[in-house]
TIRO-2110 file (N, C-alpha, C; in Angstrom, 1 decimal):
// TIRO-2110
-18.4, 3.3, 14.5, N, 1, A
-17.1, 3.0, 14.8, CA, 1, A
-15.8, 3.9, 14.0, C, 1, A
-15.0, 3.8, 15.0, N, 2, A
-14.0, 4.9, 14.1, CA, 2, A
-13.2, 4.1, 13.2, C, 2, A
-12.6, 5.0, 12.6, N, 3, A
-11.7, 4.5, 11.2, CA, 3, A
-10.0, 3.3, 12.2, C, 3, A
-9.6, 4.3, 13.2, N, 4, A
-8.9, 3.7, 13.7, CA, 4, A
-8.8, 2.3, 14.1, C, 4, A
-10.0, 2.6, 15.0, N, 5, A
-10.6, 1.1, 15.7, CA, 5, A
-10.7, 0.2, 14.7, C, 5, A
-11.4, 0.2, 13.3, N, 6, A
-11.9, -1.1, 12.4, CA, 6, A
-10.2, -1.3, 11.7, C, 6, A
-8.6, 0.0, 12.3, N, 7, A
-8.2, -0.5, 11.8, CA, 7, A
-7.2, -1.3, 12.7, C, 7, A
-7.4, -1.3, 14.1, N, 8, A
-6.9, -2.4, 15.0, CA, 8, A
-7.7, -3.5, 15.3, C, 8, A
-8.7, -3.3, 14.9, N, 9, A
-10.0, -4.9, 15.1, CA, 9, A
-9.1, -5.9, 13.5, C, 9, A
-8.8, -5.3, 12.3, N, 10, A
-8.7, -6.1, 11.2, CA, 10, A
-6.9, -6.4, 11.4, C, 10, A
-6.4, -5.2, 12.2, N, 11, A
-5.0, -5.6, 12.6, CA, 11, A
-4.9, -7.2, 13.4, C, 11, A
-5.7, -7.1, 14.2, N, 12, A
-6.0, -8.6, 15.2, CA, 12, A
-5.6, -9.7, 14.7, C, 12, A
-7.5, -9.5, 13.4, N, 13, A
-7.2, -10.9, 12.8, CA, 13, A
-6.3, -11.2, 12.0, C, 13, A
-5.7, -10.7, 10.8, N, 14, A
-4.7, -10.3, 9.7, CA, 14, A
-3.4, -10.6, 10.3, C, 14, A
-2.7, -10.1, 11.8, N, 15, A
-1.7, -9.5, 12.2, CA, 15, A
-1.0, -8.9, 11.5, C, 15, A
-1.3, -8.3, 10.9, N, 16, A
-0.7, -6.7, 9.7, CA, 16, A
-0.7, -5.3, 10.6, C, 16, A
0.2, -4.7, 10.6, N, 17, A
0.1, -3.8, 11.0, CA, 17, A
-0.1, -3.6, 12.7, C, 17, A
0.1, -4.6, 13.1, N, 18, A
0.1, -5.0, 14.6, CA, 18, A
0.6, -3.9, 15.2, C, 18, A
1.4, -3.3, 15.3, N, 19, A
2.2, -2.0, 16.0, CA, 19, A
1.8, -0.4, 15.8, C, 19, A
1.4, 0.0, 17.1, N, 20, A
0.9, 1.4, 16.6, CA, 20, A
2.1, 2.2, 17.6, C, 20, A
2.3, 3.3, 16.5, N, 21, A
3.1, 3.9, 16.5, CA, 21, A
2.1, 5.5, 16.8, C, 21, A
2.7, 6.5, 17.8, N, 22, A
2.1, 7.9, 18.3, CA, 22, A
3.0, 8.6, 19.1, C, 22, A
2.7, 10.1, 18.3, N, 23, A
3.6, 11.2, 18.8, CA, 23, A
3.8, 11.5, 20.0, C, 23, A
2.2, 11.3, 20.8, N, 24, A
2.1, 12.2, 21.9, CA, 24, A
1.1, 11.9, 22.7, C, 24, A
1.1, 12.0, 23.8, N, 25, A
0.2, 11.1, 24.5, CA, 25, A
-0.9, 11.9, 25.6, C, 25, A
-1.7, 12.2, 26.0, N, 26, A
-2.5, 13.3, 26.1, CA, 26, A
-3.5, 13.1, 27.4, C, 26, A
-3.6, 13.8, 28.8, N, 27, A
-4.8, 13.2, 29.4, CA, 27, A
-5.9, 14.2, 29.3, C, 27, A
-7.0, 14.1, 29.1, N, 28, A
-7.6, 15.2, 29.2, CA, 28, A
-8.4, 15.5, 30.6, C, 28, A
-8.8, 16.9, 30.9, N, 29, A
-9.1, 17.0, 32.2, CA, 29, A
-10.6, 16.2, 32.2, C, 29, A
-11.4, 16.4, 31.7, N, 30, A
-12.9, 15.7, 32.1, CA, 30, A
-13.4, 16.7, 32.9, C, 30, A
-14.8, 16.7, 32.7, N, 31, A
-15.7, 17.4, 32.7, CA, 31, A
-17.3, 17.1, 33.4, C, 31, A
-18.1, 17.4, 33.8, N, 32, A
-19.3, 16.8, 34.2, CA, 32, A
-19.2, 15.4, 35.0, C, 32, A
-19.8, 14.4, 33.8, N, 33, A
-19.5, 13.1, 34.4, CA, 33, A
-18.2, 12.1, 34.2, C, 33, A
-17.7, 12.9, 33.3, N, 34, A
-16.6, 12.6, 33.0, CA, 34, A
-15.0, 12.6, 33.9, C, 34, A
-15.5, 12.8, 35.0, N, 35, A
-14.3, 13.7, 36.0, CA, 35, A
-13.1, 12.6, 36.2, C, 35, A
-12.8, 11.9, 35.9, N, 36, A
-11.1, 11.3, 35.2, CA, 36, A
-10.4, 11.8, 34.1, C, 36, A
-11.5, 12.5, 33.4, N, 37, A
-10.8, 12.5, 32.1, CA, 37, A
-10.4, 11.1, 31.3, C, 37, A
-9.6, 11.0, 30.2, N, 38, A
-9.6, 9.8, 29.5, CA, 38, A
-7.9, 9.9, 29.1, C, 38, A
-7.6, 9.3, 28.4, N, 39, A
-5.8, 9.1, 27.9, CA, 39, A
-6.0, 9.8, 26.2, C, 39, A
-5.5, 10.2, 25.0, N, 40, A
-5.1, 10.5, 24.2, CA, 40, A
-4.2, 10.5, 23.2, C, 40, A
-4.0, 9.5, 22.3, N, 41, A
-3.0, 9.4, 21.4, CA, 41, A
-3.0, 10.3, 20.1, C, 41, A
-2.2, 10.9, 20.0, N, 42, A
-2.0, 12.0, 18.8, CA, 42, A
-1.3, 11.1, 17.8, C, 42, A
-1.2, 11.6, 16.8, N, 43, A
-0.7, 11.0, 15.6, CA, 43, A
-0.1, 9.8, 15.5, C, 43, A
-1.5, 8.9, 15.5, N, 44, A
-1.0, 7.5, 15.4, CA, 44, A
-1.2, 7.1, 14.2, C, 44, A
-0.1, 5.7, 14.3, N, 45, A
0.5, 5.2, 12.9, CA, 45, A
0.6, 3.9, 13.3, C, 45, A
-0.2, 3.0, 12.4, N, 46, A
0.5, 1.6, 12.4, CA, 46, A
1.5, 0.9, 11.3, C, 46, A
2.5, 0.1, 12.2, N, 47, A
3.6, -0.1, 11.5, CA, 47, A
3.8, -1.9, 11.3, C, 47, A
4.3, -2.2, 10.3, N, 48, A
4.9, -3.8, 10.4, CA, 48, A
5.9, -3.3, 11.4, C, 48, A
6.2, -5.1, 11.8, N, 49, A
7.2, -5.5, 12.5, CA, 49, A
8.1, -5.6, 11.8, C, 49, A
8.6, -5.5, 10.7, N, 50, A
9.6, -5.0, 10.5, CA, 50, A
10.3, -3.6, 10.0, C, 50, A
9.1, -3.0, 10.3, N, 51, A
9.5, -1.1, 9.6, CA, 51, A
10.5, -1.1, 11.5, C, 51, A
9.2, -1.6, 12.4, N, 52, A
10.4, -1.4, 13.6, CA, 52, A
11.5, -2.0, 14.1, C, 52, A
12.4, -3.2, 13.2, N, 53, A
13.0, -3.8, 13.1, CA, 53, A
14.0, -3.2, 12.3, C, 53, A
14.0, -2.7, 11.6, N, 54, A
14.8, -1.5, 10.1, CA, 54, A
14.9, -0.1, 10.5, C, 54, A
14.0, 0.3, 10.9, N, 55, A
14.2, 1.8, 11.4, CA, 55, A
13.7, 2.0, 13.2, C, 55, A
13.6, 1.2, 13.7, N, 56, A
13.4, 1.5, 15.0, CA, 56, A
14.3, 1.9, 16.1, C, 56, A
14.1, 1.6, 17.3, N, 57, A
15.1, 2.4, 18.0, CA, 57, A
17.2, 1.1, 18.3, C, 57, A
17.2, 1.1, 19.2, N, 58, A
18.5, 0.1, 19.4, CA, 58, A
18.1, -1.4, 20.0, C, 58, A
18.9, -2.1, 19.0, N, 59, A
18.4, -3.5, 18.6, CA, 59, A
20.0, -4.3, 19.8, C, 59, A
19.3, -5.5, 20.3, N, 60, A
20.0, -6.4, 20.7, CA, 60, A
19.6, -7.5, 20.7, C, 60, A
20.7, -8.9, 20.6, N, 61, A
20.5, -9.9, 20.2, CA, 61, A
20.7, -11.1, 21.1, C, 61, A
19.7, -12.0, 21.4, N, 62, A
19.7, -12.6, 22.1, CA, 62, A
19.1, -14.2, 21.9, C, 62, A
20.3, -15.1, 22.2, N, 63, A
19.6, -16.3, 21.5, CA, 63, A
19.3, -16.5, 19.8, C, 63, A
18.0, -16.1, 19.5, N, 64, A
17.3, -16.8, 18.6, CA, 64, A
16.6, -15.6, 18.4, C, 64, A
17.0, -14.1, 18.9, N, 65, A
15.6, -13.2, 19.2, CA, 65, A
16.4, -11.9, 19.2, C, 65, A
15.6, -10.6, 19.1, N, 66, A
16.1, -9.4, 18.6, CA, 66, A
15.1, -8.7, 19.2, C, 66, A
16.0, -8.1, 20.6, N, 67, A
15.1, -6.9, 21.4, CA, 67, A
15.2, -5.5, 20.9, C, 67, A
14.2, -5.1, 20.7, N, 68, A
13.9, -3.6, 20.6, CA, 68, A
13.5, -2.7, 21.8, C, 68, A
14.8, -1.7, 22.0, N, 69, A
14.8, -1.2, 23.2, CA, 69, A
14.6, -1.1, 24.5, C, 69, A
15.2, -2.7, 24.8, N, 70, A
15.0, -3.7, 25.9, CA, 70, A
13.8, -4.0, 26.1, C, 70, A
13.1, -3.8, 25.5, N, 71, A
11.3, -4.4, 25.9, CA, 71, A
10.9, -5.4, 24.9, C, 71, A
10.7, -5.0, 23.8, N, 72, A
10.1, -5.6, 22.8, CA, 72, A
10.7, -6.7, 21.8, C, 72, A
10.6, -8.3, 21.9, N, 73, A
11.4, -9.5, 21.6, CA, 73, A
10.6, -9.9, 20.6, C, 73, A
11.5, -9.8, 19.2, N, 74, A
11.1, -10.9, 17.8, CA, 74, A
12.0, -12.0, 17.7, C, 74, A
11.2, -13.4, 17.8, N, 75, A
12.0, -14.3, 16.9, CA, 75, A
12.2, -14.0, 15.8, C, 75, A
13.3, -14.6, 15.8, N, 76, A
13.8, -13.9, 13.8, CA, 76, A
14.6, -15.2, 13.6, C, 76, A
14.3, -16.6, 14.2, N, 77, A
14.6, -18.0, 13.7, CA, 77, A
14.2, -19.1, 14.8, C, 77, A
14.6, -20.4, 14.2, N, 78, A
14.2, -21.5, 14.9, CA, 78, A
15.8, -21.5, 16.5, C, 78, A
17.0, -21.6, 15.8, N, 79, A
17.9, -22.0, 17.1, CA, 79, A
19.1, -21.2, 16.9, C, 79, A
19.3, -20.8, 15.7, N, 80, A
21.0, -19.7, 15.7, CA, 80, A
20.4, -18.5, 15.3, C, 80, A
22.0, -17.6, 15.7, N, 81, A
21.8, -16.3, 15.4, CA, 81, A
21.9, -15.8, 14.1, C, 81, A
21.8, -16.9, 13.0, N, 82, A
21.9, -16.7, 11.6, CA, 82, A
20.5, -15.4, 11.3, C, 82, A
19.4, -15.3, 11.7, N, 83, A
18.6, -14.4, 11.1, CA, 83, A
18.8, -13.3, 12.1, C, 83, A
19.4, -13.3, 13.2, N, 84, A
19.2, -12.0, 14.0, CA, 84, A
20.7, -11.2, 13.3, C, 84, A
21.6, -12.1, 13.0, N, 85, A
22.6, -11.3, 12.6, CA, 85, A
22.6, -10.7, 11.2, C, 85, A
21.8, -11.3, 10.3, N, 86, A
21.6, -11.2, 9.1, CA, 86, A
20.3, -9.3, 8.9, C, 86, A
19.6, -9.7, 10.0, N, 87, A
19.0, -8.6, 10.1, CA, 87, A
19.8, -7.3, 10.6, C, 87, A
20.8, -7.5, 11.4, N, 88, A
21.6, -6.6, 11.6, CA, 88, A
22.1, -5.8, 10.9, C, 88, A
22.6, -6.7, 9.9, N, 89, A
23.4, -6.1, 8.7, CA, 89, A
22.6, -5.5, 7.7, C, 89, A
21.7, -6.0, 7.4, N, 90, A
20.7, -5.1, 6.0, CA, 90, A
20.7, -3.6, 7.4, C, 90, A
19.9, -3.7, 8.9, N, 91, A
19.3, -2.5, 9.0, CA, 91, A
21.0, -1.6, 9.0, C, 91, A
22.0, -1.7, 8.9, N, 92, A
23.4, -1.3, 8.7, CA, 92, A
23.5, -0.9, 7.7, C, 92, A
23.2, -1.5, 6.8, N, 93, A
23.4, -1.0, 5.3, CA, 93, A
22.5, -0.2, 5.1, C, 93, A
21.2, -0.4, 5.4, N, 94, A
20.4, 0.2, 5.3, CA, 94, A
20.3, 1.9, 5.7, C, 94, A
20.9, 1.8, 6.9, N, 95, A
21.6, 3.1, 7.6, CA, 95, A
22.4, 3.9, 6.2, C, 95, A
23.5, 3.0, 5.9, N, 96, A
24.5, 3.5, 5.3, CA, 96, A
24.3, 4.4, 4.3, C, 96, A
23.2, 3.5, 3.9, N, 97, A
22.6, 4.2, 2.4, CA, 97, A
21.8, 5.2, 2.0, C, 97, A
21.1, 5.5, 3.7, N, 98, A
20.1, 6.6, 3.5, CA, 98, A
21.1, 7.7, 4.0, C, 98, A
22.0, 7.4, 5.1, N, 99, A
23.1, 8.4, 5.3, CA, 99, A
23.6, 8.9, 3.9, C, 99, A
23.7, 8.5, 3.0, N, 100, A
24.7, 8.5, 1.9, CA, 100, A
24.0, 9.7, 1.0, C, 100, A
22.5, 9.0, 1.0, N, 101, A
21.2, 10.0, 0.0, CA, 101, A
21.1, 11.2, 0.4, C, 101, A
20.9, 11.1, 2.2, N, 102, A
20.5, 12.6, 2.4, CA, 102, A
21.9, 13.7, 2.5, C, 102, A
23.1, 13.1, 2.7, N, 103, A
24.3, 13.6, 2.6, CA, 103, A
24.2, 14.6, 1.2, C, 103, A
24.1, 13.5, 0.3, N, 104, A
24.4, 13.7, -1.5, CA, 104, A
23.2, 15.0, -1.4, C, 104, A
22.0, 14.9, -1.0, N, 105, A
20.9, 15.4, -1.4, CA, 105, A
21.2, 17.1, -0.7, C, 105, A
21.9, 17.2, 0.5, N, 106, A
22.0, 17.9, 1.2, CA, 106, A
23.0, 19.1, 0.6, C, 106, A
24.0, 18.2, 0.0, N, 107, A
25.2, 19.2, -0.8, CA, 107, A
24.8, 19.9, -1.9, C, 107, A
23.5, 19.1, -2.4, N, 108, A
23.3, 19.3, -3.7, CA, 108, A
21.8, 20.9, -3.4, C, 108, A
22.0, 20.7, -2.6, N, 109, A
21.4, 21.5, -2.2, CA, 109, A
22.2, 23.4, -1.7, C, 109, A
23.0, 22.8, -1.0, N, 110, A
23.9, 23.8, -0.7, CA, 110, A
24.6, 24.4, -2.1, C, 110, A
24.3, 23.7, -3.6, N, 111, A
25.3, 24.4, -4.3, CA, 111, A
26.5, 23.8, -4.5, C, 111, A
27.0, 22.7, -3.6, N, 112, A
28.1, 22.0, -3.9, CA, 112, A
28.1, 21.0, -4.9, C, 112, A
END
């Protein structure tokens, strides 16, 4: 059994690292007995739901949930918007901090 398969099995048991991110998806041509080929994912990493929510795509608030990229829904509270609003505020602040740090580092690299 491969290392990645073991990680997927373990993630299902404990609920951690349950989301797989990949860079490329390819279909092999298949030869001989394997005429249809198979799908291969490259550069696969497993991430937590928090990594997706803080660094993923577009977020949308709907009742007590946050929807990532119009399809992946995370419940963030029981009945109010407070959890979703706090999450968006944290994400905005994190984006601002990263942007300042990257800008500062870039300026130093150019000798400014």
